[in-house]
C-alpha positions as CSV (number, residue, x, y, z in Angstrom):
1,M,73.7,201.6,141.3
2,K,72.3,200.0,144.2
3,R,73.3,199.8,147.2
4,T,76.6,198.7,148.1
5,I,76.4,196.5,151.1
6,F,77.8,198.4,154.0
7,S,77.5,196.9,157.4
8,L,75.8,194.4,155.3
9,L,72.2,194.9,155.9
10,L,71.4,194.0,159.4
11,V,72.0,190.6,160.4
12,S,71.8,189.1,157.2
13,V,69.6,191.2,155.6
14,L,71.3,194.0,157.3
15,I,74.0,194.8,154.8
16,F,74.3,198.3,155.7
17,G,76.0,200.8,154.1
18,T,74.0,200.0,149.4
19,I,74.6,200.0,146.6
20,A,72.0,200.1,146.7
21,S,69.7,198.2,146.4
22,G,70.7,197.3,144.6
23,C,72.9,198.8,147.2
24,I,76.4,198.8,148.0
25,G,77.2,196.9,151.1
26,G,80.0,197.5,153.4
27,G,79.4,195.3,156.3
28,E,79.9,192.0,157.9
29,T,78.2,189.0,156.3
30,G,75.1,188.4,158.4
31,T,74.0,191.8,159.0
32,T,71.4,193.0,157.5
33,T,73.6,198.2,151.2
34,T,80.8,205.0,120.9
35,A,81.6,205.1,117.1
36,P,84.6,205.1,116.2
37,R,83.9,202.5,118.8
38,P,86.0,203.5,121.8
39,T,86.6,200.7,124.2
40,Q,87.7,201.3,127.8
41,T,91.3,200.2,127.1
42,G,92.0,200.4,123.5
43,P,93.7,197.6,121.4
44,T,94.2,195.2,124.3
45,E,90.5,194.8,124.7
46,T,89.9,193.6,121.1
47,Q,90.3,189.9,121.1
48,P,90.4,187.2,118.4
49,Q,87.7,184.7,117.7
50,G,87.1,181.9,120.1
51,V,88.2,183.9,123.3
52,T,85.8,181.6,125.2
53,Q,83.6,178.7,124.2
54,A,80.6,181.1,124.2
55,I,82.2,184.1,122.5
56,L,82.5,183.3,118.8
57,E,83.6,186.8,117.8
58,L,84.7,189.9,119.7
59,D,85.6,192.7,117.3
60,K,83.6,195.3,115.4
61,V,80.7,192.9,116.0
62,A,80.3,190.6,119.0
63,V,78.8,187.1,118.5
64,I,77.8,185.3,121.6
65,D,76.5,181.7,121.8
66,T,74.3,181.6,125.0
67,G,73.7,177.9,124.6
68,T,70.1,178.5,123.7
69,A,70.4,181.4,121.2
70,I,73.0,183.4,119.3
71,V,73.2,187.0,120.2
72,V,74.9,189.3,117.7
73,V,75.6,192.9,118.7
74,G,77.4,195.7,116.7
75,P,77.1,199.1,115.1
76,K,74.4,199.5,112.5
77,G,75.7,198.3,109.1
78,E,78.5,196.1,110.5
79,E,78.4,192.4,109.9
80,P,80.1,189.6,111.7
81,T,83.0,187.8,110.1
82,V,82.1,184.4,111.5
83,S,79.3,182.3,110.2
84,I,76.3,182.2,112.4
85,P,75.5,178.7,113.7
86,S,72.2,177.3,112.5
87,G,69.5,175.7,114.6
88,K,69.2,178.4,117.3
89,K,67.3,181.6,117.6
90,V,69.3,184.6,116.5
91,I,68.9,187.9,118.3
92,R,70.5,190.8,116.5
93,V,71.2,194.1,118.3
94,T,72.4,197.0,116.2
95,Y,73.1,200.5,117.5
96,V,74.1,204.0,116.6
97,V,76.1,205.8,119.3
98,D,75.2,209.3,120.3
99,E,78.7,210.6,120.6
100,A,77.7,214.2,121.5
101,N,75.8,213.1,124.5
102,T,78.0,210.3,125.8
103,P,79.8,211.6,128.9
104,D,83.5,211.4,129.2
105,V,84.5,208.7,131.8
106,K,86.9,211.1,133.5
107,T,84.0,213.6,133.9
108,L,81.9,210.9,135.6
109,M,84.7,210.2,138.0
110,E,84.9,213.9,138.9
111,Q,81.2,213.9,139.5
112,G,81.4,210.8,141.8
113,Q,79.1,208.7,139.5
114,G,80.8,205.3,140.1
115,F,78.0,202.8,141.0
116,G,75.6,205.5,139.6
117,A,75.6,206.7,136.0
118,I,78.5,204.3,135.3
119,N,79.6,201.0,136.8
120,P,82.0,201.0,139.8
121,A,84.9,199.9,137.7
122,F,84.5,202.9,135.3
123,F,84.5,200.2,132.5
124,R,83.2,201.2,129.1
125,E,82.6,198.7,126.2
126,T,80.1,199.8,123.6
127,H,78.8,196.3,122.7
128,V,78.1,195.7,126.4
129,D,76.4,199.1,126.8
130,A,74.1,198.4,123.8
131,L,73.1,195.0,125.2
132,V,72.2,196.6,128.6
133,I,70.0,199.2,126.8
134,A,68.5,196.5,124.6
135,A,67.6,194.4,127.6
136,R,66.0,197.4,129.3
137,R,63.8,198.2,126.3
138,E,62.8,194.6,125.4
139,T,59.5,193.5,126.9
140,Q,59.5,189.8,126.0
141,P,60.9,187.8,129.0
142,E,62.4,185.0,126.9
143,I,64.3,187.5,124.7
144,R,65.5,189.5,127.8
145,T,66.8,186.3,129.3
146,E,69.0,185.6,126.3
147,L,70.3,189.2,126.4
148,F,71.1,188.8,130.1
149,K,73.0,185.6,129.4
150,A,75.1,187.4,126.8
151,L,75.8,190.1,129.3
152,Y,76.8,187.5,131.9
153,I,79.2,185.9,129.5
154,L,80.8,189.2,128.5
155,G,81.0,190.3,132.1
156,N,82.7,187.1,132.9
157,Y,85.2,187.6,130.1
158,Y,85.9,191.3,130.6
159,V,85.9,190.9,134.4
160,P,85.8,194.6,135.5
161,E,84.7,193.2,138.8
162,V,85.8,189.8,140.1
163,I,82.9,188.0,141.7
164,L,84.2,186.3,144.9
165,G,80.9,184.6,145.5
166,Q,77.2,184.8,146.3
167,N,76.3,185.3,149.9
168,R,74.3,183.0,152.1
169,Q,72.2,184.6,154.7
170,L,73.6,185.0,158.2
171,R,71.2,186.1,160.9
172,V,72.1,186.1,164.6
173,Y,69.5,187.1,167.1
174,W,67.8,186.1,170.4
175,D,64.7,183.9,170.0
176,W,62.7,186.4,172.1
177,V,62.4,188.4,168.8
178,K,59.4,187.1,166.9
179,G,57.9,187.5,163.5
180,R,61.1,187.8,161.5
181,Y,60.8,187.5,157.7
182,Y,63.1,188.0,154.7
183,H,62.8,190.1,151.5
184,P,65.6,190.2,148.9
185,T,65.6,194.0,148.5
186,L,63.9,195.5,151.6
187,P,64.8,195.1,155.2
188,E,62.2,194.1,157.8
189,R,59.8,196.7,159.2
190,Y,60.4,196.7,162.9
191,D,56.9,197.8,163.9
192,L,55.9,194.4,162.4
193,L,58.2,192.4,164.6
194,W,57.6,191.9,168.3
195,E,59.2,190.3,171.4
196,D,58.3,187.9,174.1
197,P,56.9,190.2,176.9
198,N,59.2,188.4,179.4
199,A,62.4,189.2,177.4
200,P,65.1,190.6,179.7
201,S,65.4,194.4,180.3
202,V,69.0,195.5,180.0
203,D,70.6,199.0,180.1
204,T,71.8,200.0,176.6
205,G,74.4,202.5,177.9
206,I,72.7,205.2,175.7
207,G,71.0,207.7,178.0
208,S,68.3,206.0,180.0
209,Y,67.3,203.7,177.2
210,K,66.8,200.0,178.1
211,N,66.6,197.1,175.8
212,D,63.2,195.8,176.8
213,A,60.3,194.1,175.0
214,E,59.2,197.3,173.4
215,T,62.7,198.2,172.1
216,L,64.6,196.5,169.3
217,V,68.3,197.0,169.7
218,I,70.7,196.2,166.9
219,G,74.4,195.9,167.2
220,T,76.1,196.8,163.9
221,I,79.0,198.7,162.3
222,G,79.4,201.7,160.1
223,W,77.2,204.8,159.5
224,P,74.6,205.7,156.9
225,E,76.0,207.7,153.9
226,S,73.3,210.3,154.6
227,F,69.9,210.8,156.3
228,D,68.7,212.3,153.0
229,P,67.0,209.6,151.0
230,A,68.0,211.3,147.7
231,W,71.7,211.1,148.8
232,T,72.0,207.6,150.3
233,Y,72.9,204.7,148.0
234,E,73.8,201.9,150.4
235,T,72.0,199.5,152.7
236,F,72.3,201.3,156.0
237,G,70.7,204.5,154.6
238,W,68.0,202.5,152.8
239,E,67.4,200.5,156.1
240,I,66.7,203.8,158.0
241,W,64.4,205.1,155.3
242,H,62.4,201.9,155.1
243,E,61.6,202.6,158.8
244,I,61.0,206.4,158.7
245,G,59.6,206.9,155.2
246,D,56.9,205.7,152.9
247,T,57.1,205.1,149.1
248,L,54.2,205.1,146.7
249,V,54.2,201.3,146.6
250,T,55.9,198.7,148.7
251,Y,56.3,194.9,149.2
252,W,54.3,193.5,152.1
253,K,56.8,191.4,154.0
254,E,57.9,188.5,151.8
255,E,55.9,189.3,148.7
256,T,58.0,189.7,145.5
257,E,55.7,189.2,142.6
258,H,53.3,192.1,143.3
259,V,53.6,195.4,145.0
260,T,51.2,196.7,147.7
261,P,49.7,200.2,148.0
262,D,51.5,202.5,150.4
263,L,51.2,206.3,149.8
264,A,49.6,205.5,146.4
265,V,46.2,203.8,146.9
266,A,45.7,203.0,143.2
267,W,47.6,203.3,139.9
268,A,47.2,202.8,136.2
269,H,49.2,203.3,133.0
270,N,48.7,203.9,129.3
271,K,48.8,201.2,126.7
272,E,52.4,202.1,125.7
273,G,53.6,201.9,129.3
274,T,55.1,205.4,129.1
275,E,52.7,207.2,131.4
276,W,51.8,206.0,135.0
277,Y,49.2,207.7,137.2
278,F,49.4,207.2,141.0
279,V,46.4,208.3,143.2
280,I,47.9,209.6,146.4
281,R,46.5,208.6,149.8
282,G,44.7,211.4,151.6
283,G,45.3,212.4,155.3
284,V,49.0,211.5,155.3
285,V,51.4,213.9,157.1
286,A,55.1,214.1,157.5
287,Y,56.2,214.5,161.1
288,D,59.0,217.0,161.9
289,P,60.2,216.1,165.4
290,W,62.9,218.8,165.3
291,N,60.3,221.5,165.3
292,E,57.2,219.6,166.5
293,K,55.3,220.2,163.3
294,T,53.5,218.2,160.7
295,Y,53.2,218.7,156.9
296,P,50.3,217.3,154.8
297,I,51.5,215.2,151.9
298,D,49.9,215.5,148.4
299,A,50.8,214.8,144.7
300,V,53.0,217.9,144.5
301,D,55.2,216.5,147.3
302,V,55.5,213.3,145.4
303,L,56.5,215.1,142.2
304,F,59.0,217.2,144.1
305,T,60.5,214.1,145.7
306,F,61.1,212.4,142.4
307,W,62.3,215.6,140.7
308,R,64.7,216.4,143.6
309,V,66.5,213.0,143.4
310,Q,67.5,213.8,139.8
311,R,68.3,217.4,140.5
312,L,70.7,216.6,143.3
313,G,72.5,214.3,141.0
314,H,73.9,211.8,143.5
315,S,74.8,208.3,142.2
316,V,71.4,206.9,143.3
317,S,69.7,209.3,140.8
318,W,70.7,207.1,137.9
319,M,67.4,205.1,138.3
320,V,65.4,208.3,137.9
321,A,67.5,209.7,135.1
322,E,67.5,206.4,133.2
323,F,63.9,205.2,133.5
324,M,61.9,208.4,134.2
325,D,61.3,211.8,132.7
326,V,60.6,213.9,135.8
327,S,60.7,217.1,133.8
328,A,57.6,216.0,131.9
329,S,55.9,214.5,135.0
330,Q,53.1,216.4,136.7
331,A,50.9,216.7,139.8
332,L,47.2,216.6,138.9
333,T,44.0,217.3,140.8
334,E,41.4,214.5,141.0
335,E,39.2,216.6,138.7
336,E,41.9,216.9,136.1
337,F,42.7,213.2,136.2
338,N,39.0,212.3,135.9
339,N,38.5,214.6,132.9
340,Y,41.6,213.0,131.3
341,L,40.2,209.5,131.8
342,K,37.0,210.3,129.9
343,D,38.9,210.4,126.6
344,H,42.0,208.5,127.5
345,P,41.2,205.1,129.2
346,L,44.1,203.6,131.2
347,I,45.0,200.1,132.1
348,A,45.0,199.1,135.8
349,E,46.8,195.9,137.0
350,Y,46.6,194.7,140.5
351,N,46.7,191.3,142.3
352,G,46.8,189.5,139.0
353,K,43.8,191.2,137.5
354,T,43.7,193.7,134.6
355,K,41.0,196.3,133.8
356,E,40.5,199.2,131.5
357,I,39.7,202.3,133.6
358,R,37.6,205.3,132.5
359,S,37.1,207.2,135.7
360,L,38.7,207.8,139.1
361,D,35.9,206.1,140.9
362,E,36.3,203.0,138.7
363,L,40.0,202.9,139.4
364,L,39.6,203.3,143.2
365,Q,36.9,200.6,143.2
366,F,39.3,198.3,141.3
367,F,41.8,198.7,144.1
368,G,39.2,198.5,146.8
369,Y,39.9,201.9,148.2
370,S,37.2,204.3,149.6
371,G,39.2,206.8,151.7
372,K,40.4,210.3,151.1
373,T,42.8,211.1,148.2
374,A,45.4,213.9,147.8
375,G,45.8,214.4,144.1
376,V,47.3,212.3,141.3
377,F,51.0,211.9,140.4
378,K,51.6,211.5,136.7
379,L,55.0,209.8,136.1
380,V,56.3,209.9,132.5
381,L,58.8,207.4,131.2
382,P,61.1,207.9,128.2
383,H,60.6,204.2,127.3
384,P,58.4,201.5,128.8
385,Y,60.3,199.5,131.5
386,A,59.0,196.3,132.9
387,A,60.5,196.8,136.4
388,I,59.3,200.4,137.0
389,L,57.1,199.6,140.0
390,N,60.0,197.7,141.6
391,I,62.0,200.9,141.4
392,V,59.2,203.1,142.8
393,A,59.2,200.8,145.9
394,D,62.8,201.7,146.7
395,P,63.4,203.7,149.9
396,F,65.4,206.4,148.1
397,L,62.0,207.5,146.6
398,S,60.4,207.9,150.1
399,V,58.2,210.9,149.8
400,V,59.5,214.0,151.6
401,P,57.5,217.2,152.4
402,M,58.3,220.1,150.0
403,E,57.2,222.7,152.5
404,Y,59.7,221.5,155.2
405,L,62.6,221.5,152.7
406,L,61.9,224.9,151.1
407,G,60.6,226.7,154.2
408,D,59.6,230.3,153.5
409,K,60.2,229.7,149.8
410,Y,57.6,227.0,149.6
411,E,54.6,229.1,148.4
412,E,56.8,230.9,145.9
413,A,58.2,227.7,144.5
414,L,54.7,226.1,144.4
415,K,53.4,229.0,142.3
416,A,56.5,229.1,140.1
417,S,55.8,225.5,139.1
418,N,52.1,226.2,138.4
419,Y,51.3,223.9,141.3
420,G,53.2,220.9,139.9
421,K,52.7,221.4,136.1
422,N,56.3,222.7,135.5
423,P,58.6,221.0,138.0
424,D,61.8,222.3,136.4
425,A,60.9,225.7,137.8
426,W,62.1,224.3,141.1
427,A,65.7,224.5,139.8
428,D,65.7,228.1,141.2
429,Y,65.1,226.6,144.7
430,V,67.2,223.3,144.7
431,K,70.8,223.3,143.6
432,E,72.8,220.4,142.2
433,G,75.2,218.6,144.5
434,A,76.0,218.3,148.2
435,D,75.9,222.1,148.9
436,D,72.1,222.3,148.2
437,A,70.3,223.6,151.3
438,T,67.5,221.0,151.1
439,H,70.1,218.3,151.2
440,Q,72.0,219.8,154.1
441,L,68.7,220.1,156.0
442,M,67.6,216.5,155.4
443,H,71.1,215.2,155.9
444,R,71.1,216.6,159.5
445,Q,67.4,216.5,160.4
446,P,65.4,214.0,158.3
447,V,61.6,214.2,158.2
448,G,59.4,211.4,156.8
449,T,56.0,209.8,156.9
450,G,56.8,206.3,158.0
451,P,56.2,204.3,161.2
452,F,59.2,205.6,163.0
453,Y,61.1,208.9,163.1
454,V,64.7,209.8,164.0
455,K,64.6,211.0,167.6
456,D,68.3,211.2,168.4
457,Y,71.7,210.2,167.0
458,Q,75.4,210.5,167.6
459,E,77.5,209.9,164.6
460,N,79.4,206.6,164.6
461,S,77.9,205.8,168.0
462,Y,74.1,205.3,167.9
463,I,70.8,206.1,166.2
464,V,67.4,206.1,168.1
465,L,64.1,205.7,166.2
466,E,60.8,206.3,168.0
467,Y,57.3,205.2,166.8
468,N,55.7,208.0,164.9
469,P,52.4,209.2,166.6
470,Y,51.3,210.8,163.3
471,Y,51.9,207.7,161.1
472,W,48.9,207.2,158.8
473,N,48.7,203.5,159.6
474,A,49.6,203.8,163.3
475,T,48.4,201.2,165.7
476,A,48.1,201.4,169.5
477,N,50.3,198.4,169.9
478,P,53.1,198.4,167.4
479,G,55.6,195.5,167.6
480,H,58.2,197.9,168.8
481,K,57.9,201.5,170.0
482,R,61.5,202.3,169.4
483,V,64.6,201.0,167.5
484,I,68.2,201.6,168.6
485,Y,71.2,201.0,166.5
486,I,74.4,200.7,168.5
487,I,77.4,201.2,166.3
488,N,80.6,199.3,167.3
489,D,83.3,198.3,164.8
490,D,84.9,195.8,167.2
491,A,83.4,192.3,166.6
492,V,84.5,191.1,170.1
493,S,82.6,194.0,171.7
494,R,79.5,193.3,169.6
495,V,79.6,189.7,170.7
496,N,79.6,190.9,174.4
497,L,76.8,193.3,173.8
498,F,74.8,190.5,172.3
499,L,75.5,187.8,174.8
500,T,74.6,190.1,177.7
501,G,71.2,190.9,176.1
502,T,72.2,194.5,175.5
503,V,71.3,194.0,171.8
504,D,68.6,191.7,170.3
505,I,70.2,191.4,166.8
506,V,73.9,191.5,166.0
507,A,76.0,191.9,162.9
508,L,78.8,189.4,163.1
509,P,81.6,188.3,160.8
510,T,81.3,184.6,160.1
511,E,84.4,183.6,162.1
512,K,82.4,184.7,165.3
513,I,79.5,182.3,164.7
514,E,80.9,179.7,167.1
515,D,81.2,182.4,169.8
516,V,77.5,182.8,170.0
517,K,76.1,179.5,168.7
518,G,74.3,177.4,171.4
519,K,74.5,180.2,174.0
520,T,71.5,180.9,176.3
521,L,70.3,183.8,178.5
522,G,67.8,182.5,181.0
523,N,65.2,180.5,179.1
524,Y,66.1,182.1,175.7
525,K,68.4,180.8,173.0
526,V,70.6,182.3,170.2
527,V,69.2,181.8,166.7
528,V,71.8,181.5,163.9
529,Q,70.3,181.3,160.4
530,T,72.5,180.4,157.4
531,E,70.3,178.4,155.1
532,L,69.2,180.9,152.5
533,L,71.2,181.7,149.4
534,Q,70.6,185.4,148.8
535,P,70.8,187.4,145.6
536,I,73.8,189.3,147.0
537,L,77.2,189.2,145.4
538,T,80.6,190.0,147.1
539,F,83.3,191.1,144.7
540,I,86.4,193.2,144.1
541,V,86.4,196.1,141.7
542,F,89.3,197.1,139.4
543,N,89.8,200.7,138.4
544,T,89.8,200.1,134.6
545,Q,90.9,203.7,133.9
546,R,94.2,203.0,135.6
547,E,97.1,200.9,134.4
548,P,97.5,198.0,134.5
549,F,93.8,197.3,135.1
550,N,92.9,198.8,131.7
551,N,94.2,195.6,130.2
552,V,91.7,192.8,130.1
553,K,94.5,190.1,130.3
554,V,95.8,191.7,133.5
555,R,92.3,191.6,135.0
556,Q,91.9,188.0,134.0
557,A,95.3,187.2,135.4
558,L,94.4,188.7,138.8
559,A,91.1,186.8,138.7
560,Y,93.2,183.6,138.6
561,A,95.3,184.9,141.5
562,I,92.4,184.8,144.1
563,P,92.1,181.9,146.6
564,Y,88.3,181.5,146.2
565,D,87.9,178.4,148.2
566,Q,90.0,179.8,151.1
567,I,87.9,183.0,151.1
568,A,84.6,181.0,151.0
569,N,85.5,178.4,153.6
570,V,87.9,180.3,156.0
571,V,86.9,183.9,155.7
572,Y,83.2,183.3,155.2
573,N,82.8,180.0,157.1
574,G,81.3,178.3,154.1
575,L,78.7,181.1,153.6
576,L,79.9,182.2,150.1
577,E,78.9,180.2,147.1
578,R,80.8,180.4,143.8
579,N,79.5,182.6,141.0
580,W,81.4,183.8,137.9
581,G,79.5,186.7,136.6
582,P,77.2,189.6,137.4
583,I,73.9,187.8,137.9
584,P,73.1,185.7,141.0
585,K,71.7,182.2,140.9
586,P,68.9,181.5,139.9
587,W,67.9,184.8,138.3
588,P,67.2,185.0,134.5
589,G,70.5,185.2,132.7
590,Y,72.7,183.2,135.1
591,T,74.6,180.6,133.1
592,E,77.6,178.4,133.2
593,Y,77.6,177.8,129.5
594,G,80.9,178.6,127.8
595,I,82.2,180.9,130.6
596,I,85.6,181.1,132.2
597,K,85.5,179.4,135.6
598,Y,88.3,181.3,137.3
599,D,90.0,179.3,139.9
600,Y,93.2,179.8,142.0
601,N,95.9,179.2,139.4
602,L,99.1,181.2,139.8
603,A,100.7,179.6,136.7
604,K,97.8,180.7,134.6
605,A,98.0,184.2,136.1
606,K,101.7,184.5,135.3
607,Q,101.0,183.3,131.7
608,L,98.3,186.0,131.2
609,L,100.6,188.7,132.6
610,Q,103.3,187.7,130.2
611,E,100.7,187.8,127.3
612,A,99.6,191.3,128.5
613,G,103.2,192.4,128.1
614,I,103.6,194.1,131.5
615,D,106.3,194.0,134.2
616,P,104.4,193.7,137.5
617,S,107.4,195.0,139.5
618,K,106.7,198.5,137.9
619,Y,103.3,198.7,139.4
620,S,102.1,199.6,143.0
621,I,98.6,198.4,143.9
622,K,96.6,199.7,146.8
623,L,93.8,197.4,148.1
624,Y,91.0,199.2,149.9
625,Y,88.4,197.8,152.4
626,N,85.9,199.5,154.7
627,A,87.1,199.9,158.3
628,G,85.5,197.5,160.8
629,N,84.8,194.8,158.2
630,S,87.2,192.0,159.3
631,Q,86.2,189.7,156.5
632,R,87.1,192.2,153.9
633,E,90.3,193.0,155.7
634,K,91.2,189.3,155.5
635,I,90.4,189.1,151.8
636,M,92.6,192.0,151.0
637,T,95.4,190.7,153.2
638,L,95.3,187.4,151.3
639,L,95.4,189.2,148.0
640,Q,98.3,191.4,149.1
641,N,100.3,188.2,149.8
642,I,99.4,186.5,146.6
643,W,99.7,189.4,144.2
644,S,103.0,190.3,145.7
645,Q,104.2,186.8,144.6
646,L,103.3,187.9,141.1
647,G,105.8,190.8,141.4
648,F,103.4,193.7,142.2
649,Q,104.0,196.1,145.0
650,V,100.9,195.7,147.1
651,T,99.6,197.6,150.2
652,V,96.3,197.5,152.1
653,E,94.4,200.5,153.4
654,S,91.0,201.0,155.1
655,Y,88.6,203.9,155.3
656,E,85.4,204.6,157.3
657,W,82.3,203.9,155.3
658,P,81.3,207.4,154.1
659,V,84.9,208.2,153.1
660,Y,85.1,204.8,151.4
661,L,82.0,205.5,149.3
662,Q,83.3,209.0,148.5
663,K,86.7,207.7,147.3
664,T,85.4,204.7,145.3
665,S,82.6,206.6,143.6
666,H,85.1,209.2,142.4
667,G,87.5,206.6,141.0
668,D,90.1,207.3,143.7
669,Y,91.2,203.7,144.1
670,D,93.1,200.9,142.5
671,V,91.1,197.9,143.8
672,Y,88.4,197.7,146.4
673,V,86.0,195.1,147.8
674,V,82.3,195.5,148.3
675,G,79.0,193.8,148.1
676,W,75.8,194.4,146.2
677,V,72.2,194.1,147.3
678,P,69.8,194.5,144.4
679,D,67.9,197.8,144.2
680,Y,64.9,196.0,142.7
681,L,64.0,192.5,141.5
682,D,65.1,192.4,137.9
683,S,68.3,190.9,136.3
684,D,69.0,194.4,134.8
685,N,69.7,195.5,138.3
686,W,72.8,193.4,138.4
687,V,74.1,193.6,134.8
688,G,73.4,197.3,134.5
689,P,75.2,198.4,137.7
690,F,78.1,196.0,137.1
691,L,78.6,196.7,133.4
692,Y,76.9,199.7,132.0
693,G,79.5,202.3,130.8
694,A,77.1,205.2,130.3
695,T,77.3,205.2,126.5
696,K,74.3,207.0,125.0
697,F,72.7,205.8,121.8
698,K,70.7,207.4,119.0
699,E,69.4,204.0,118.1
700,V,69.3,200.5,119.7
701,N,67.4,198.0,117.5
702,I,66.5,194.4,118.2
703,E,65.7,191.8,115.5
704,V,64.8,188.2,116.3
705,S,64.9,185.4,113.8
706,G,64.8,181.6,113.9
């Protein structure tokens, strides 16, 4: 689920390449990526009472003491065998599994749904899945927090992923770059940053481009998973689309509590929170630099964008499939929307104010908008979800022009859908999977509506973005007129590019900080920022569908065979802070109550391996990391040494980022290392991606007492 951190989004927030978002991250730190209740391992996963201080029972029913509440979860009709402690609020979650619609884990592997429909470890535990769904459907913050605590405790116990630590920000750049800001899910917009006009002008080595005051040059590693927003689920791809695309809503710079209008100028929802209506900005066009054309954007393009993400079925589509019903969603005209409002008033919330809306004009006035509009997008949700606007702000939902993607089939497809009333009619024009023609086109020649467009690129070498002359919010003097990414996997070479002024911002491993700290170029100084603790986790992932990682005691043993302090202090130069579960500090649900605080303890590891009943010498383990990430290479080399001492046969292998994502999302690995940047700002976007095993339920019920 989101973005795995790739080249770690660009100098601290650069964690390209994701995990979204959410994102999987692959890069250097400092750049800114079931009833009969089947468990994922069988009998070895059922544990006796008292397995940790917080877990009071873990059998047909799980009972978790969060410190502030008792959470009980189990199939409908089952009762715990332990007595429930008094004096605390009791939250009871009961469920009925939908066995017929629960996908087989092996099928999800074949589909490449790791870090998508299912967690990256392909771990399935029904109690955990029920708690994830309960937290998603609950609306009271205090109840959700207790459910998140229970999930943190169970994630810490089952340890499908071992959290190595929570990342501190590392940003390295020249002080001639001005206006930098930080957001926990979105990278900076480079038209909003600027440079000292006297900054040096240096040849970039890419054509005739110079790194001058109008050009932001970034030295980084890796390559985007795809230029198609519906097919990129890592930080580099989201980074690109935040520059070349527009979403319906966005966060303005550092804001996190409220979203800001982007391609939607106003929005409202029904009382149940299951229907959302977005009024689309008029006069917006998508610029096609490959053919020198523009395409007007309206509500049908928005519907097509959302529907297409689910249709292609890449791992990023889980957020659409889980929280939206795109088949029931529609594109409306202003007249249709206005007529609907006469008998169906909606609730508008913006900038801390709430108002009941009975007309389109009233809604636009509430948002203070008086310009053109281009229809209304009706988004239907299967269940209310508190964080839905946070998801809508994610770059993978950047609006794309339906006409560009469908070409001469556009008018036919438009009519077939009754102009956006029946989006499933588009199934005749868009195929599932990577062979779809719209995906192949966008993958090679992306077209968007944002402040920049892709002008040129050479895979694994460079990407050039130019300022979009057709951008709806264009200014005569943007902070930068172009952005150039120079791709170089060698850290020494990137240091040289940086110190010579060839690049303004550089992605560096932490061991290279001293190579740049205190350096100057003329009157300018290097800035090294490390003070911010980010909501980003670095971790290793076990393939819980393979032996011996399908045994919880083996996973716990290996969690005790990790030199956390050495990794934090030597590999990450002190920029990795301990964390023991799938929620970062200080987000709701983070807890240290009753958990296992794994430390480096080989004796404990050996004891647990004995209890697991396995002979380590019979197992070969391959440790994967993404090529060019020297920190992850060091981590895996350390683990190779230590786990070999336990008797395992251990080797280390690396792969280029796109191949890495392909292998890991299909379960073609034993153990790998990655990072996670949240897709959106809600604790569900850590516990869900890290723990959800794709179990479907006929019922999930929540009862609160005490």
